[in-house]
C-alpha positions as CSV (number, residue, x, y, z in Angstrom):
1,M,69.4,-63.9,-110.4
2,A,66.6,-65.0,-112.7
3,V,67.3,-67.4,-115.5
4,M,65.7,-66.4,-118.8
5,E,64.5,-69.0,-121.2
6,P,65.5,-68.5,-124.8
7,E,62.7,-67.2,-127.1
8,P,61.3,-69.9,-129.4
9,D,62.8,-69.9,-132.9
10,Y,59.7,-69.0,-134.9
11,P,59.8,-69.0,-138.7
12,P,60.0,-65.4,-140.0
13,S,56.5,-65.5,-141.6
14,W,54.8,-67.4,-138.7
15,Q,51.7,-65.8,-137.2
16,P,50.2,-67.3,-134.0
17,P,46.9,-69.1,-134.9
18,W,45.1,-67.2,-132.1
19,H,45.2,-64.2,-134.4
20,S,42.9,-66.1,-136.8
21,S,39.6,-64.5,-137.7
22,G,37.6,-67.8,-137.2
23,P,37.7,-71.2,-135.7
24,L,41.1,-73.0,-135.9
25,S,41.7,-76.3,-137.6
26,R,44.1,-79.2,-137.5
27,D,46.1,-77.4,-140.1
28,D,46.5,-74.4,-137.8
29,L,47.6,-76.7,-135.0
30,D,50.2,-78.3,-137.2
31,R,51.7,-74.9,-137.8
32,M,52.3,-74.3,-134.1
33,P,56.0,-74.2,-133.2
34,N,57.5,-76.9,-131.1
35,D,57.8,-74.6,-128.0
36,G,57.3,-77.1,-125.2
37,H,53.6,-76.3,-124.7
38,R,50.8,-78.9,-125.0
39,Y,48.1,-77.6,-127.4
40,E,44.7,-79.1,-128.1
41,L,41.7,-77.9,-130.2
42,I,38.1,-78.2,-129.0
43,D,35.5,-77.0,-131.6
44,G,38.1,-74.8,-133.2
45,T,39.3,-73.2,-130.0
46,L,43.0,-73.5,-129.0
47,V,43.6,-74.9,-125.4
48,M,47.0,-74.9,-123.8
49,T,47.6,-77.2,-120.9
50,P,50.2,-76.3,-118.3
51,A,52.9,-78.7,-117.2
52,S,51.8,-81.5,-114.9
53,S,52.6,-81.8,-111.2
54,T,54.7,-84.6,-109.9
55,R,51.6,-86.3,-108.4
56,H,49.9,-86.2,-111.8
57,Q,53.0,-87.8,-113.3
58,D,53.2,-90.5,-110.6
59,V,49.5,-91.4,-111.4
60,V,50.2,-91.6,-115.2
61,V,53.3,-93.7,-114.7
62,N,51.5,-96.1,-112.4
63,L,48.6,-96.4,-114.8
64,I,50.9,-97.1,-117.7
65,V,52.4,-100.0,-115.7
66,A,49.0,-101.4,-114.9
67,L,47.6,-101.0,-118.4
68,K,50.6,-102.3,-120.2
69,A,50.7,-105.5,-118.0
70,A,47.0,-106.2,-118.9
71,C,47.0,-105.0,-122.5
72,P,46.5,-107.7,-125.2
73,P,49.0,-107.6,-128.1
74,D,46.5,-106.2,-130.7
75,L,46.0,-103.0,-128.6
76,R,48.5,-100.2,-127.8
77,V,48.8,-97.9,-124.7
78,L,50.2,-94.4,-125.3
79,V,50.6,-91.3,-123.2
80,A,50.3,-87.6,-124.0
81,P,51.4,-85.8,-125.9
82,F,49.8,-87.8,-128.8
83,D,47.1,-86.3,-131.0
84,V,43.6,-87.9,-131.1
85,V,41.9,-86.4,-134.2
86,I,38.2,-86.4,-133.5
87,S,37.5,-83.9,-136.4
88,Q,39.3,-81.2,-138.2
89,D,38.5,-78.7,-135.4
90,T,38.8,-81.1,-132.4
91,V,42.3,-82.6,-131.7
92,M,42.8,-83.8,-128.1
93,Q,45.7,-85.3,-126.2
94,P,44.3,-87.6,-123.4
95,D,46.8,-88.3,-120.6
96,L,46.6,-92.0,-121.6
97,L,44.8,-93.7,-124.4
98,V,44.3,-97.3,-125.7
99,A,43.4,-98.1,-129.3
100,G,43.9,-100.9,-131.8
101,R,47.5,-101.1,-133.1
102,E,46.2,-100.8,-136.7
103,D,44.3,-97.6,-135.9
104,F,47.5,-95.5,-135.2
105,T,49.5,-93.6,-137.7
106,E,53.0,-92.4,-137.0
107,R,51.5,-88.9,-136.5
108,D,48.2,-89.5,-134.7
109,L,45.2,-91.5,-133.9
110,P,42.7,-90.5,-136.6
111,V,39.7,-92.3,-134.9
112,A,38.3,-92.3,-131.4
113,P,40.3,-94.4,-128.9
114,L,38.9,-97.4,-127.2
115,L,39.8,-95.9,-123.8
116,A,40.8,-92.3,-122.9
117,I,42.0,-91.4,-119.4
118,E,42.5,-88.0,-117.8
119,V,44.2,-87.3,-114.5
120,L,42.4,-84.4,-113.0
121,S,44.2,-81.2,-111.9
122,P,42.8,-77.9,-110.7
123,S,43.6,-76.3,-114.1
124,T,42.0,-79.1,-116.2
125,R,39.2,-80.5,-114.0
126,R,36.2,-78.8,-115.7
127,Y,37.8,-79.2,-119.1
128,D,38.3,-83.0,-118.6
129,L,34.9,-83.6,-116.9
130,M,32.8,-81.6,-119.4
131,L,34.4,-80.8,-122.8
132,K,36.6,-83.8,-123.2
133,F,33.9,-86.1,-121.8
134,S,31.2,-84.9,-124.2
135,R,33.5,-84.8,-127.3
136,L,34.8,-88.3,-126.6
137,E,31.3,-89.6,-126.0
138,A,30.0,-88.1,-129.3
139,A,33.0,-89.5,-131.1
140,G,32.3,-93.0,-129.9
141,C,35.2,-93.6,-127.5
142,Q,34.1,-96.8,-125.8
143,S,35.4,-96.0,-122.3
144,Y,36.5,-92.8,-120.5
145,W,38.1,-92.7,-117.0
146,V,39.1,-89.8,-114.8
147,I,41.4,-90.1,-111.9
148,D,41.4,-87.6,-109.0
149,P,44.9,-88.0,-107.4
150,D,43.9,-85.8,-104.4
151,T,41.1,-88.1,-103.2
152,P,42.3,-90.6,-104.7
153,E,39.3,-91.6,-106.8
154,L,38.7,-93.3,-110.2
155,I,35.4,-92.8,-112.1
156,A,34.9,-94.9,-115.3
157,W,32.2,-94.6,-117.9
158,E,31.4,-96.9,-120.8
159,L,29.4,-96.1,-124.0
160,R,25.9,-97.6,-123.9
161,D,23.6,-96.8,-126.8
162,G,25.7,-93.7,-127.7
163,T,25.8,-92.3,-124.1
164,Y,28.3,-92.7,-121.3
165,A,27.0,-94.8,-118.3
166,Q,29.1,-94.8,-115.1
167,V,30.4,-98.3,-114.5
168,A,32.8,-97.6,-111.6
169,K,33.4,-95.1,-108.9
170,V,36.0,-96.2,-106.4
171,T,38.0,-94.3,-103.8
172,G,41.2,-95.1,-101.8
173,D,41.8,-98.8,-101.4
174,E,38.6,-99.9,-103.3
175,V,39.2,-101.9,-106.4
176,A,37.7,-101.0,-109.8
177,R,37.4,-104.1,-111.9
178,L,37.0,-102.9,-115.5
179,T,36.5,-104.9,-118.7
180,V,36.6,-102.3,-121.5
181,P,38.7,-102.4,-123.6
182,F,40.3,-105.3,-121.7
183,V,40.1,-106.7,-118.2
184,V,42.1,-104.7,-115.6
185,S,41.8,-104.0,-111.9
186,V,42.8,-100.5,-110.6
187,V,43.1,-99.3,-107.0
188,P,43.2,-95.5,-106.8
189,A,45.4,-95.4,-103.7
190,D,48.0,-97.5,-105.5
191,L,48.2,-95.0,-108.3
192,T,49.5,-92.2,-106.0
193,L,52.4,-94.2,-104.5
């Protein structure tokens, strides 16, 4: 016997933003119902991310532990879903992010984070490596990491003269010693335990 999920309780006048005649904005995103999906905007296009796997969640939890232990008090580590507003038509939710405590509002991060991290999955790999990479680079995010839990592998880039330069690429039991936005060592194999 199949279990049916209840239909979301949409307001009577609500129209889904994908019926819009042009690019979507932050205002359109704000009108989305709280239906359990993770929505982001890239250049006015709505992107929905499917639920994460247990392996993905393990990596995120282990990264939180490592980052929180090394994070100085003037910075804050948060996990998705939390909006990073790059512009009115680009609102992203990195899997993890680090920014100055004073930069956050209760609702979002209205500036580029100091560090954005994505855990790759088959459904988001190209999106994370191309679109998010380029938008965060252009916005001035100081450091961008991607973790491939299948390998396991960590690749880290830092902003140098407005362009991301790769500063680490480690696999398995190798150690990535990273310094931006603070000093932390990460072993990819330890993230998948």
